[in-house]
PDB file of N, CA, C, O and CB in Angstrom:
ATOM      1  N   MET A   1     -45.936 -28.282  28.445  1.00  0.00           N
ATOM      2  CA  MET A   1     -44.909 -29.278  27.962  1.00  0.00           C
ATOM      3  C   MET A   1     -44.854 -28.876  26.499  1.00  0.00           C
ATOM      4  O   MET A   1     -43.801 -29.212  25.958  1.00  0.00           O
ATOM      5  CB  MET A   1     -45.318 -30.923  28.206  1.00  0.00           C
ATOM      6  N   CYS A   2     -45.552 -28.364  25.875  1.00  0.00           N
ATOM      7  CA  CYS A   2     -45.048 -27.762  24.745  1.00  0.00           C
ATOM      8  C   CYS A   2     -43.527 -26.888  24.359  1.00  0.00           C
ATOM      9  O   CYS A   2     -42.594 -27.145  23.599  1.00  0.00           O
ATOM     10  CB  CYS A   2     -46.024 -27.005  24.588  1.00  0.00           C
ATOM     11  N   LYS A   3     -43.800 -25.851  25.216  1.00  0.00           N
ATOM     12  CA  LYS A   3     -42.838 -24.813  25.602  1.00  0.00           C
ATOM     13  C   LYS A   3     -41.221 -25.505  26.194  1.00  0.00           C
ATOM     14  O   LYS A   3     -40.105 -25.154  25.810  1.00  0.00           O
ATOM     15  CB  LYS A   3     -43.680 -23.882  26.866  1.00  0.00           C
ATOM     16  N   GLN A   4     -41.566 -26.594  27.253  1.00  0.00           N
ATOM     17  CA  GLN A   4     -40.136 -27.236  27.591  1.00  0.00           C
ATOM     18  C   GLN A   4     -39.975 -27.867  25.847  1.00  0.00           C
ATOM     19  O   GLN A   4     -38.903 -27.827  25.243  1.00  0.00           O
ATOM     20  CB  GLN A   4     -40.189 -28.744  29.192  1.00  0.00           C
ATOM     21  N   LYS A   5     -40.937 -28.283  25.405  1.00  0.00           N
ATOM     22  CA  LYS A   5     -39.975 -29.799  24.059  1.00  0.00           C
ATOM     23  C   LYS A   5     -39.481 -28.521  23.318  1.00  0.00           C
ATOM     24  O   LYS A   5     -38.332 -28.767  22.951  1.00  0.00           O
ATOM     25  CB  LYS A   5     -41.352 -31.379  22.541  1.00  0.00           C
ATOM     26  N   LEU A   6     -39.921 -26.980  22.851  1.00  0.00           N
ATOM     27  CA  LEU A   6     -39.585 -25.821  22.490  1.00  0.00           C
ATOM     28  C   LEU A   6     -37.863 -25.415  22.604  1.00  0.00           C
ATOM     29  O   LEU A   6     -36.924 -25.451  21.809  1.00  0.00           O
ATOM     30  CB  LEU A   6     -40.488 -24.996  23.306  1.00  0.00           C
ATOM     31  N   ILE A   7     -38.019 -25.043  23.961  1.00  0.00           N
ATOM     32  CA  ILE A   7     -36.593 -24.909  24.523  1.00  0.00           C
ATOM     33  C   ILE A   7     -36.022 -25.882  24.757  1.00  0.00           C
ATOM     34  O   ILE A   7     -34.905 -25.409  24.546  1.00  0.00           O
ATOM     35  CB  ILE A   7     -36.429 -24.301  25.569  1.00  0.00           C
ATOM     36  N   ALA A   8     -35.779 -27.118  25.087  1.00  0.00           N
ATOM     37  CA  ALA A   8     -35.493 -28.249  24.877  1.00  0.00           C
ATOM     38  C   ALA A   8     -34.611 -28.457  23.529  1.00  0.00           C
ATOM     39  O   ALA A   8     -33.535 -29.049  23.454  1.00  0.00           O
ATOM     40  CB  ALA A   8     -36.670 -28.895  24.939  1.00  0.00           C
ATOM     41  N   GLU A   9     -35.312 -27.841  22.514  1.00  0.00           N
ATOM     42  CA  GLU A   9     -35.044 -28.446  20.829  1.00  0.00           C
ATOM     43  C   GLU A   9     -33.863 -27.088  20.553  1.00  0.00           C
ATOM     44  O   GLU A   9     -32.752 -27.224  20.042  1.00  0.00           O
ATOM     45  CB  GLU A   9     -36.960 -28.409  19.393  1.00  0.00           C
ATOM     46  N   LYS A  10     -34.490 -25.767  21.062  1.00  0.00           N
ATOM     47  CA  LYS A  10     -33.344 -24.612  20.993  1.00  0.00           C
ATOM     48  C   LYS A  10     -32.136 -25.066  21.779  1.00  0.00           C
ATOM     49  O   LYS A  10     -30.994 -24.952  21.334  1.00  0.00           O
ATOM     50  CB  LYS A  10     -33.857 -23.137  21.644  1.00  0.00           C
ATOM     51  N   ILE A  11     -32.388 -25.527  22.832  1.00  0.00           N
ATOM     52  CA  ILE A  11     -31.214 -25.951  23.649  1.00  0.00           C
ATOM     53  C   ILE A  11     -29.932 -26.758  23.256  1.00  0.00           C
ATOM     54  O   ILE A  11     -28.719 -26.671  23.445  1.00  0.00           O
ATOM     55  CB  ILE A  11     -31.722 -26.634  24.560  1.00  0.00           C
ATOM     56  N   GLU A  12     -31.065 -27.828  22.428  1.00  0.00           N
ATOM     57  CA  GLU A  12     -30.051 -28.887  21.398  1.00  0.00           C
ATOM     58  C   GLU A  12     -29.428 -27.961  20.184  1.00  0.00           C
ATOM     59  O   GLU A  12     -28.298 -28.081  19.710  1.00  0.00           O
ATOM     60  CB  GLU A  12     -31.118 -30.334  20.538  1.00  0.00           C
ATOM     61  N   LYS A  13     -29.912 -27.504  19.998  1.00  0.00           N
ATOM     62  CA  LYS A  13     -29.570 -26.370  18.418  1.00  0.00           C
ATOM     63  C   LYS A  13     -28.272 -25.293  18.790  1.00  0.00           C
ATOM     64  O   LYS A  13     -27.385 -24.914  18.025  1.00  0.00           O
ATOM     65  CB  LYS A  13     -31.316 -25.038  17.963  1.00  0.00           C
ATOM     66  N   ILE A  14     -28.467 -24.963  20.138  1.00  0.00           N
ATOM     67  CA  ILE A  14     -27.637 -23.890  20.461  1.00  0.00           C
ATOM     68  C   ILE A  14     -25.757 -25.105  21.047  1.00  0.00           C
ATOM     69  O   ILE A  14     -24.580 -24.757  21.145  1.00  0.00           O
ATOM     70  CB  ILE A  14     -28.776 -22.695  22.091  1.00  0.00           C
ATOM     71  N   ILE A  15     -26.230 -26.024  21.197  1.00  0.00           N
ATOM     72  CA  ILE A  15     -25.515 -27.042  21.376  1.00  0.00           C
ATOM     73  C   ILE A  15     -24.725 -27.254  20.231  1.00  0.00           C
ATOM     74  O   ILE A  15     -23.555 -26.931  20.027  1.00  0.00           O
ATOM     75  CB  ILE A  15     -26.238 -28.065  21.717  1.00  0.00           C
ATOM     76  N   GLN A  16     -25.544 -27.852  19.502  1.00  0.00           N
ATOM     77  CA  GLN A  16     -24.852 -28.298  17.740  1.00  0.00           C
ATOM     78  C   GLN A  16     -24.182 -27.360  17.230  1.00  0.00           C
ATOM     79  O   GLN A  16     -23.361 -27.688  16.374  1.00  0.00           O
ATOM     80  CB  GLN A  16     -25.916 -28.577  16.462  1.00  0.00           C
ATOM     81  N   ILE A  17     -24.300 -26.061  17.547  1.00  0.00           N
ATOM     82  CA  ILE A  17     -24.017 -25.184  16.751  1.00  0.00           C
ATOM     83  C   ILE A  17     -22.692 -24.642  17.457  1.00  0.00           C
ATOM     84  O   ILE A  17     -21.784 -24.188  16.761  1.00  0.00           O
ATOM     85  CB  ILE A  17     -25.185 -24.247  16.504  1.00  0.00           C
ATOM     86  N   LEU A  18     -22.595 -24.692  18.796  1.00  0.00           N
ATOM     87  CA  LEU A  18     -21.344 -24.556  19.531  1.00  0.00           C
ATOM     88  C   LEU A  18     -20.249 -25.139  19.272  1.00  0.00           C
ATOM     89  O   LEU A  18     -19.105 -24.695  19.181  1.00  0.00           O
ATOM     90  CB  LEU A  18     -21.453 -24.821  20.601  1.00  0.00           C
ATOM     91  N   ASP A  19     -20.733 -26.322  19.140  1.00  0.00           N
ATOM     92  CA  ASP A  19     -19.590 -27.706  18.959  1.00  0.00           C
ATOM     93  C   ASP A  19     -19.338 -27.738  17.736  1.00  0.00           C
ATOM     94  O   ASP A  19     -18.541 -28.644  17.492  1.00  0.00           O
ATOM     95  CB  ASP A  19     -20.061 -29.262  19.335  1.00  0.00           C
ATOM     96  N   GLU A  20     -19.818 -26.852  16.352  1.00  0.00           N
ATOM     97  CA  GLU A  20     -19.851 -26.853  15.114  1.00  0.00           C
ATOM     98  C   GLU A  20     -18.443 -25.701  15.038  1.00  0.00           C
ATOM     99  O   GLU A  20     -17.346 -25.859  14.502  1.00  0.00           O
ATOM    100  CB  GLU A  20     -21.462 -26.459  14.473  1.00  0.00           C
ATOM    101  N   LEU A  21     -18.995 -24.537  15.797  1.00  0.00           N
ATOM    102  CA  LEU A  21     -17.843 -23.448  16.116  1.00  0.00           C
ATOM    103  C   LEU A  21     -16.542 -23.921  16.720  1.00  0.00           C
ATOM    104  O   LEU A  21     -15.446 -23.515  16.332  1.00  0.00           O
ATOM    105  CB  LEU A  21     -18.365 -22.409  17.113  1.00  0.00           C
ATOM    106  N   GLN A  22     -16.756 -25.001  17.913  1.00  0.00           N
ATOM    107  CA  GLN A  22     -15.473 -25.708  18.380  1.00  0.00           C
ATOM    108  C   GLN A  22     -14.690 -26.388  17.272  1.00  0.00           C
ATOM    109  O   GLN A  22     -13.526 -26.095  16.996  1.00  0.00           O
ATOM    110  CB  GLN A  22     -15.810 -26.781  19.429  1.00  0.00           C
ATOM    111  N   PHE A  23     -15.421 -27.331  16.650  1.00  0.00           N
ATOM    112  CA  PHE A  23     -15.055 -28.030  15.584  1.00  0.00           C
ATOM    113  C   PHE A  23     -13.847 -26.834  14.607  1.00  0.00           C
ATOM    114  O   PHE A  23     -12.619 -26.926  14.624  1.00  0.00           O
ATOM    115  CB  PHE A  23     -16.639 -28.532  14.761  1.00  0.00           C
ATOM    116  N   SER A  24     -14.514 -25.986  13.980  1.00  0.00           N
ATOM    117  CA  SER A  24     -14.092 -25.087  13.320  1.00  0.00           C
ATOM    118  C   SER A  24     -13.176 -24.346  13.436  1.00  0.00           C
ATOM    119  O   SER A  24     -12.545 -23.916  12.470  1.00  0.00           O
ATOM    120  CB  SER A  24     -14.694 -24.597  13.180  1.00  0.00           C
ATOM    121  N   GLU A  25     -12.819 -23.925  15.207  1.00  0.00           N
ATOM    122  CA  GLU A  25     -11.551 -22.855  15.948  1.00  0.00           C
ATOM    123  C   GLU A  25     -10.567 -24.244  16.090  1.00  0.00           C
ATOM    124  O   GLU A  25      -9.339 -24.206  16.166  1.00  0.00           O
ATOM    125  CB  GLU A  25     -12.051 -21.815  17.931  1.00  0.00           C
ATOM    126  N   LYS A  26     -11.327 -25.363  16.108  1.00  0.00           N
ATOM    127  CA  LYS A  26      -9.831 -26.201  16.265  1.00  0.00           C
ATOM    128  C   LYS A  26      -9.093 -26.311  14.784  1.00  0.00           C
ATOM    129  O   LYS A  26      -7.902 -26.011  14.861  1.00  0.00           O
ATOM    130  CB  LYS A  26     -10.115 -27.976  16.890  1.00  0.00           C
ATOM    131  N   ASP A  27      -9.548 -26.685  13.419  1.00  0.00           N
ATOM    132  CA  ASP A  27      -9.517 -26.332  12.570  1.00  0.00           C
ATOM    133  C   ASP A  27      -8.677 -25.818  11.780  1.00  0.00           C
ATOM    134  O   ASP A  27      -7.938 -26.184  10.866  1.00  0.00           O
ATOM    135  CB  ASP A  27     -10.045 -26.008  12.677  1.00  0.00           C
ATOM    136  N   GLN A  28      -8.921 -24.967  12.278  1.00  0.00           N
ATOM    137  CA  GLN A  28      -8.651 -22.825  12.136  1.00  0.00           C
ATOM    138  C   GLN A  28      -7.228 -22.842  12.856  1.00  0.00           C
ATOM    139  O   GLN A  28      -6.389 -22.177  12.248  1.00  0.00           O
ATOM    140  CB  GLN A  28     -10.164 -21.367  13.446  1.00  0.00           C
ATOM    141  N   PHE A  29      -6.672 -23.601  14.287  1.00  0.00           N
ATOM    142  CA  PHE A  29      -6.084 -23.084  14.566  1.00  0.00           C
ATOM    143  C   PHE A  29      -4.561 -24.252  13.965  1.00  0.00           C
ATOM    144  O   PHE A  29      -3.363 -24.021  13.799  1.00  0.00           O
ATOM    145  CB  PHE A  29      -6.583 -22.613  15.908  1.00  0.00           C
ATOM    146  N   VAL A  30      -5.479 -25.580  13.785  1.00  0.00           N
ATOM    147  CA  VAL A  30      -4.694 -26.520  12.486  1.00  0.00           C
ATOM    148  C   VAL A  30      -3.405 -25.971  11.312  1.00  0.00           C
ATOM    149  O   VAL A  30      -2.286 -26.277  10.899  1.00  0.00           O
ATOM    150  CB  VAL A  30      -6.005 -26.911  11.427  1.00  0.00           C
ATOM    151  N   ASN A  31      -4.633 -24.823  11.135  1.00  0.00           N
ATOM    152  CA  ASN A  31      -4.449 -24.540   9.595  1.00  0.00           C
ATOM    153  C   ASN A  31      -3.199 -23.624   9.967  1.00  0.00           C
ATOM    154  O   ASN A  31      -2.213 -23.428   9.256  1.00  0.00           O
ATOM    155  CB  ASN A  31      -5.903 -23.713   8.625  1.00  0.00           C
ATOM    156  N   ILE A  32      -3.470 -23.072  11.320  1.00  0.00           N
ATOM    157  CA  ILE A  32      -2.818 -21.589  11.582  1.00  0.00           C
ATOM    158  C   ILE A  32      -0.831 -22.395  12.181  1.00  0.00           C
ATOM    159  O   ILE A  32       0.310 -21.935  12.224  1.00  0.00           O
ATOM    160  CB  ILE A  32      -4.162 -20.387  13.429  1.00  0.00           C
ATOM    161  N   GLN A  33      -1.411 -23.581  12.468  1.00  0.00           N
ATOM    162  CA  GLN A  33       0.166 -23.835  12.939  1.00  0.00           C
ATOM    163  C   GLN A  33       0.587 -24.544  11.751  1.00  0.00           C
ATOM    164  O   GLN A  33       1.815 -24.467  11.734  1.00  0.00           O
ATOM    165  CB  GLN A  33       0.464 -24.802  14.439  1.00  0.00           C
ATOM    166  N   LYS A  34       0.127 -25.275  10.628  1.00  0.00           N
ATOM    167  CA  LYS A  34       0.538 -25.913   9.548  1.00  0.00           C
ATOM    168  C   LYS A  34       1.421 -24.291   8.794  1.00  0.00           C
ATOM    169  O   LYS A  34       2.651 -24.282   8.751  1.00  0.00           O
ATOM    170  CB  LYS A  34      -1.007 -26.777   8.627  1.00  0.00           C
ATOM    171  N   ASN A  35       0.572 -23.006   8.244  1.00  0.00           N
ATOM    172  CA  ASN A  35       1.099 -22.384   7.864  1.00  0.00           C
ATOM    173  C   ASN A  35       2.044 -21.042   8.810  1.00  0.00           C
ATOM    174  O   ASN A  35       2.390 -19.935   8.399  1.00  0.00           O
ATOM    175  CB  ASN A  35       0.248 -22.256   7.066  1.00  0.00           C
ATOM    176  N   GLN A  36       2.186 -21.467   9.728  1.00  0.00           N
ATOM    177  CA  GLN A  36       3.674 -20.854  10.506  1.00  0.00           C
ATOM    178  C   GLN A  36       4.604 -21.647  10.343  1.00  0.00           C
ATOM    179  O   GLN A  36       5.714 -21.165  10.116  1.00  0.00           O
ATOM    180  CB  GLN A  36       3.715 -20.639  12.057  1.00  0.00           C
ATOM    181  N   VAL A  37       4.402 -23.499  10.424  1.00  0.00           N
ATOM    182  CA  VAL A  37       5.847 -24.093  10.185  1.00  0.00           C
ATOM    183  C   VAL A  37       6.639 -23.717   8.475  1.00  0.00           C
ATOM    184  O   VAL A  37       7.765 -23.869   8.001  1.00  0.00           O
ATOM    185  CB  VAL A  37       5.596 -25.963  10.384  1.00  0.00           C
ATOM    186  N   LEU A  38       5.096 -23.076   7.889  1.00  0.00           N
ATOM    187  CA  LEU A  38       5.594 -23.106   6.320  1.00  0.00           C
ATOM    188  C   LEU A  38       6.613 -21.762   6.215  1.00  0.00           C
ATOM    189  O   LEU A  38       7.758 -21.695   5.769  1.00  0.00           O
ATOM    190  CB  LEU A  38       4.095 -22.949   5.077  1.00  0.00           C
ATOM    191  N   ILE A  39       5.763 -20.737   6.790  1.00  0.00           N
ATOM    192  CA  ILE A  39       6.329 -19.720   7.358  1.00  0.00           C
ATOM    193  C   ILE A  39       7.834 -19.186   7.616  1.00  0.00           C
ATOM    194  O   ILE A  39       8.581 -18.398   7.036  1.00  0.00           O
ATOM    195  CB  ILE A  39       5.860 -19.844   8.259  1.00  0.00           C
ATOM    196  N   LEU A  40       7.928 -20.123   8.943  1.00  0.00           N
ATOM    197  CA  LEU A  40       9.089 -20.283   9.010  1.00  0.00           C
ATOM    198  C   LEU A  40      10.153 -21.378   8.479  1.00  0.00           C
ATOM    199  O   LEU A  40      11.264 -21.300   9.002  1.00  0.00           O
ATOM    200  CB  LEU A  40       9.080 -20.182   9.978  1.00  0.00           C
ATOM    201  N   GLU A  41      10.005 -22.164   7.725  1.00  0.00           N
ATOM    202  CA  GLU A  41      10.642 -22.523   6.727  1.00  0.00           C
ATOM    203  C   GLU A  41      11.540 -22.035   5.541  1.00  0.00           C
ATOM    204  O   GLU A  41      12.677 -22.313   5.157  1.00  0.00           O
ATOM    205  CB  GLU A  41       9.987 -22.910   6.432  1.00  0.00           C
ATOM    206  N   LYS A  42       9.982 -20.707   4.885  1.00  0.00           N
ATOM    207  CA  LYS A  42      10.420 -19.931   3.912  1.00  0.00           C
ATOM    208  C   LYS A  42      11.503 -18.980   4.762  1.00  0.00           C
ATOM    209  O   LYS A  42      12.638 -19.057   4.291  1.00  0.00           O
ATOM    210  CB  LYS A  42       9.161 -19.173   3.146  1.00  0.00           C
ATOM    211  N   ILE A  43      11.422 -18.420   5.497  1.00  0.00           N
ATOM    212  CA  ILE A  43      12.125 -17.442   6.387  1.00  0.00           C
ATOM    213  C   ILE A  43      13.742 -17.832   6.335  1.00  0.00           C
ATOM    214  O   ILE A  43      14.712 -17.082   6.223  1.00  0.00           O
ATOM    215  CB  ILE A  43      11.478 -17.537   8.002  1.00  0.00           C
ATOM    216  N   ASP A  44      13.657 -19.700   6.494  1.00  0.00           N
ATOM    217  CA  ASP A  44      15.424 -20.006   6.892  1.00  0.00           C
ATOM    218  C   ASP A  44      15.813 -19.916   5.437  1.00  0.00           C
ATOM    219  O   ASP A  44      16.759 -19.249   5.019  1.00  0.00           O
ATOM    220  CB  ASP A  44      15.978 -21.816   7.742  1.00  0.00           C
ATOM    221  N   LYS A  45      14.727 -20.891   4.461  1.00  0.00           N
ATOM    222  CA  LYS A  45      15.280 -20.627   3.143  1.00  0.00           C
ATOM    223  C   LYS A  45      15.832 -18.981   2.583  1.00  0.00           C
ATOM    224  O   LYS A  45      16.749 -18.707   1.808  1.00  0.00           O
ATOM    225  CB  LYS A  45      14.117 -21.123   2.253  1.00  0.00           C
ATOM    226  N   LEU A  46      15.051 -18.238   3.181  1.00  0.00           N
ATOM    227  CA  LEU A  46      15.090 -16.826   2.652  1.00  0.00           C
ATOM    228  C   LEU A  46      16.615 -16.468   3.252  1.00  0.00           C
ATOM    229  O   LEU A  46      17.516 -16.091   2.503  1.00  0.00           O
ATOM    230  CB  LEU A  46      13.684 -15.733   3.273  1.00  0.00           C
ATOM    231  N   GLN A  47      16.753 -16.598   4.388  1.00  0.00           N
ATOM    232  CA  GLN A  47      18.591 -15.947   5.320  1.00  0.00           C
ATOM    233  C   GLN A  47      19.434 -17.366   4.530  1.00  0.00           C
ATOM    234  O   GLN A  47      20.345 -16.937   3.821  1.00  0.00           O
ATOM    235  CB  GLN A  47      18.708 -16.113   8.117  1.00  0.00           C
ATOM    236  N   GLU A  48      19.347 -18.736   4.500  1.00  0.00           N
ATOM    237  CA  GLU A  48      20.143 -19.362   3.573  1.00  0.00           C
ATOM    238  C   GLU A  48      20.770 -18.226   2.126  1.00  0.00           C
ATOM    239  O   GLU A  48      21.892 -17.774   1.900  1.00  0.00           O
ATOM    240  CB  GLU A  48      19.115 -20.664   3.074  1.00  0.00           C
ATOM    241  N   TYR A  49      19.485 -18.089   1.404  1.00  0.00           N
ATOM    242  CA  TYR A  49      19.933 -17.167   0.034  1.00  0.00           C
ATOM    243  C   TYR A  49      20.564 -15.932   0.633  1.00  0.00           C
ATOM    244  O   TYR A  49      21.701 -15.643   0.260  1.00  0.00           O
ATOM    245  CB  TYR A  49      18.538 -16.650  -1.051  1.00  0.00           C
ATOM    246  N   ASN A  50      19.932 -15.151   1.545  1.00  0.00           N
ATOM    247  CA  ASN A  50      20.746 -13.872   1.633  1.00  0.00           C
ATOM    248  C   ASN A  50      22.478 -13.548   2.011  1.00  0.00           C
ATOM    249  O   ASN A  50      23.186 -12.545   1.924  1.00  0.00           O
ATOM    250  CB  ASN A  50      20.008 -13.229   2.616  1.00  0.00           C
ATOM    251  N   GLU A  51      22.785 -15.496   2.634  1.00  0.00           N
ATOM    252  CA  GLU A  51      23.905 -15.503   3.095  1.00  0.00           C
ATOM    253  C   GLU A  51      24.525 -15.860   1.897  1.00  0.00           C
ATOM    254  O   GLU A  51      25.732 -15.726   1.695  1.00  0.00           O
ATOM    255  CB  GLU A  51      24.105 -16.263   4.235  1.00  0.00           C
ATOM    256  N   ILE A  52      23.751 -16.297   1.126  1.00  0.00           N
ATOM    257  CA  ILE A  52      24.457 -17.091   0.106  1.00  0.00           C
ATOM    258  C   ILE A  52      25.392 -15.577  -1.166  1.00  0.00           C
ATOM    259  O   ILE A  52      26.485 -15.468  -1.722  1.00  0.00           O
ATOM    260  CB  ILE A  52      22.862 -18.329  -0.841  1.00  0.00           C
ATOM    261  N   ASP A  53      24.137 -14.746  -1.063  1.00  0.00           N
ATOM    262  CA  ASP A  53      24.329 -14.167  -1.478  1.00  0.00           C
ATOM    263  C   ASP A  53      25.125 -12.729  -1.293  1.00  0.00           C
ATOM    264  O   ASP A  53      25.222 -11.807  -2.103  1.00  0.00           O
ATOM    265  CB  ASP A  53      23.598 -14.403  -1.707  1.00  0.00           C
ATOM    266  N   ASP A  54      25.646 -12.843   0.005  1.00  0.00           N
ATOM    267  CA  ASP A  54      26.512 -11.892   0.682  1.00  0.00           C
ATOM    268  C   ASP A  54      27.964 -12.434   0.266  1.00  0.00           C
ATOM    269  O   ASP A  54      28.822 -11.741  -0.281  1.00  0.00           O
ATOM    270  CB  ASP A  54      26.236 -11.841   2.369  1.00  0.00           C
ATOM    271  N   MET A  55      28.084 -13.643   0.578  1.00  0.00           N
ATOM    272  CA  MET A  55      28.983 -14.536  -0.289  1.00  0.00           C
ATOM    273  C   MET A  55      29.646 -14.029  -1.665  1.00  0.00           C
ATOM    274  O   MET A  55      30.710 -13.506  -1.998  1.00  0.00           O
ATOM    275  CB  MET A  55      28.163 -15.704  -0.647  1.00  0.00           C
ATOM    276  N   VAL A  56      28.478 -14.450  -2.281  1.00  0.00           N
ATOM    277  CA  VAL A  56      28.642 -14.276  -4.040  1.00  0.00           C
ATOM    278  C   VAL A  56      28.778 -12.514  -3.790  1.00  0.00           C
ATOM    279  O   VAL A  56      29.097 -11.982  -4.854  1.00  0.00           O
ATOM    280  CB  VAL A  56      26.831 -14.966  -5.330  1.00  0.00           C
ATOM    281  N   SER A  57      28.696 -12.013  -3.224  1.00  0.00           N
ATOM    282  CA  SER A  57      28.910 -10.059  -3.522  1.00  0.00           C
ATOM    283  C   SER A  57      30.345  -9.865  -2.865  1.00  0.00           C
ATOM    284  O   SER A  57      31.129  -9.041  -3.337  1.00  0.00           O
ATOM    285  CB  SER A  57      27.474  -8.723  -2.437  1.00  0.00           C
ATOM    286  N   SER A  58      30.652 -10.617  -1.807  1.00  0.00           N
ATOM    287  CA  SER A  58      31.785 -10.179  -1.547  1.00  0.00           C
ATOM    288  C   SER A  58      33.156 -11.266  -2.375  1.00  0.00           C
ATOM    289  O   SER A  58      34.353 -11.048  -2.186  1.00  0.00           O
ATOM    290  CB  SER A  58      31.733 -10.098   0.116  1.00  0.00           C
ATOM    291  N   VAL A  59      32.737 -12.154  -3.077  1.00  0.00           N
ATOM    292  CA  VAL A  59      33.568 -12.330  -3.770  1.00  0.00           C
ATOM    293  C   VAL A  59      33.475 -11.892  -5.048  1.00  0.00           C
ATOM    294  O   VAL A  59      34.290 -12.477  -5.762  1.00  0.00           O
ATOM    295  CB  VAL A  59      33.783 -13.323  -3.676  1.00  0.00           C
ATOM    296  N   PHE A  60      32.920 -11.228  -5.532  1.00  0.00           N
ATOM    297  CA  PHE A  60      32.524 -10.237  -6.979  1.00  0.00           C
ATOM    298  C   PHE A  60      33.097  -9.032  -6.598  1.00  0.00           C
ATOM    299  O   PHE A  60      33.867  -8.455  -7.366  1.00  0.00           O
ATOM    300  CB  PHE A  60      30.754  -9.931  -7.398  1.00  0.00           C
ATOM    301  N   ALA A  61      32.732  -8.446  -5.179  1.00  0.00           N
ATOM    302  CA  ALA A  61      33.497  -7.173  -5.037  1.00  0.00           C
ATOM    303  C   ALA A  61      35.394  -7.664  -4.980  1.00  0.00           C
ATOM    304  O   ALA A  61      36.041  -6.863  -5.656  1.00  0.00           O
ATOM    305  CB  ALA A  61      32.822  -6.316  -3.361  1.00  0.00           C
ATOM    306  N   LYS A  62      36.028  -8.451  -4.513  1.00  0.00           N
ATOM    307  CA  LYS A  62      37.156  -9.074  -4.091  1.00  0.00           C
ATOM    308  C   LYS A  62      37.719  -8.879  -5.810  1.00  0.00           C
ATOM    309  O   LYS A  62      38.658  -8.131  -6.083  1.00  0.00           O
ATOM    310  CB  LYS A  62      36.917 -10.802  -3.256  1.00  0.00           C
ATOM    311  N   LYS A  63      36.999  -9.650  -6.815  1.00  0.00           N
ATOM    312  CA  LYS A  63      37.535 -10.019  -8.057  1.00  0.00           C
ATOM    313  C   LYS A  63      37.397  -8.549  -8.626  1.00  0.00           C
ATOM    314  O   LYS A  63      38.467  -8.301  -9.182  1.00  0.00           O
ATOM    315  CB  LYS A  63      36.729 -11.300  -8.884  1.00  0.00           C
ATOM    316  N   LEU A  64      36.450  -7.353  -8.739  1.00  0.00           N
ATOM    317  CA  LEU A  64      36.287  -6.462  -9.069  1.00  0.00           C
ATOM    318  C   LEU A  64      37.518  -5.655  -8.305  1.00  0.00           C
ATOM    319  O   LEU A  64      37.725  -4.646  -8.979  1.00  0.00           O
ATOM    320  CB  LEU A  64      34.977  -6.228  -8.954  1.00  0.00           C
ATOM    321  N   GLN A  65      38.128  -5.680  -7.534  1.00  0.00           N
ATOM    322  CA  GLN A  65      39.129  -4.779  -6.871  1.00  0.00           C
ATOM    323  C   GLN A  65      40.240  -5.293  -7.018  1.00  0.00           C
ATOM    324  O   GLN A  65      41.133  -4.676  -6.437  1.00  0.00           O
ATOM    325  CB  GLN A  65      38.975  -4.506  -5.531  1.00  0.00           C
ATOM    326  N   GLU A  66      40.694  -6.590  -7.816  1.00  0.00           N
ATOM    327  CA  GLU A  66      41.610  -7.112  -7.973  1.00  0.00           C
ATOM    328  C   GLU A  66      42.019  -6.533  -9.706  1.00  0.00           C
ATOM    329  O   GLU A  66      43.109  -6.121 -10.100  1.00  0.00           O
ATOM    330  CB  GLU A  66      41.329  -8.609  -7.559  1.00  0.00           C
ATOM    331  N   ILE A  67      40.783  -6.679 -10.461  1.00  0.00           N
ATOM    332  CA  ILE A  67      40.739  -5.967 -11.691  1.00  0.00           C
ATOM    333  C   ILE A  67      41.377  -4.367 -11.568  1.00  0.00           C
ATOM    334  O   ILE A  67      42.404  -3.857 -12.016  1.00  0.00           O
ATOM    335  CB  ILE A  67      39.172  -5.974 -12.151  1.00  0.00           C
ATOM    336  N   GLU A  68      40.313  -3.872 -10.783  1.00  0.00           N
ATOM    337  CA  GLU A  68      40.788  -2.351 -10.778  1.00  0.00           C
ATOM    338  C   GLU A  68      42.138  -2.059 -10.353  1.00  0.00           C
ATOM    339  O   GLU A  68      42.474  -0.950 -10.769  1.00  0.00           O
ATOM    340  CB  GLU A  68      39.951  -1.532  -9.891  1.00  0.00           C
ATOM    341  N   GLN A  69      43.093  -2.671  -9.638  1.00  0.00           N
ATOM    342  CA  GLN A  69      44.359  -2.366  -8.715  1.00  0.00           C
ATOM    343  C   GLN A  69      45.439  -2.951 -10.328  1.00  0.00           C
ATOM    344  O   GLN A  69      46.583  -2.513 -10.443  1.00  0.00           O
ATOM    345  CB  GLN A  69      44.467  -3.648  -6.693  1.00  0.00           C
ATOM    346  N   LYS A  70      44.918  -3.818 -11.281  1.00  0.00           N
ATOM    347  CA  LYS A  70      45.279  -4.179 -12.225  1.00  0.00           C
ATOM    348  C   LYS A  70      45.639  -3.080 -13.231  1.00  0.00           C
ATOM    349  O   LYS A  70      46.617  -2.625 -13.825  1.00  0.00           O
ATOM    350  CB  LYS A  70      44.473  -4.992 -12.524  1.00  0.00           C
ATOM    351  N   ILE A  71      44.335  -2.901 -13.103  1.00  0.00           N
ATOM    352  CA  ILE A  71      44.593  -1.809 -14.147  1.00  0.00           C
ATOM    353  C   ILE A  71      45.239  -0.684 -13.890  1.00  0.00           C
ATOM    354  O   ILE A  71      45.408   0.149 -14.780  1.00  0.00           O
ATOM    355  CB  ILE A  71      43.540  -1.364 -14.637  1.00  0.00           C
TER     356      ILE A  71
END
């Protein structure tokens, strides 16, 4: 009887640990999803910045070329 009680207690402890691991895994998954969304937003902003930078560089190059031609 005592062995059965010990086994039952150990099984209960294992189940408790598994539940904690499952909760932790779900929490990590949610955090990964949030981070992924943030990373994608930052990538979009970087792409916008690069497009704007390309436009500015293009305008600057044209202006510089006009100045060089006038000289």
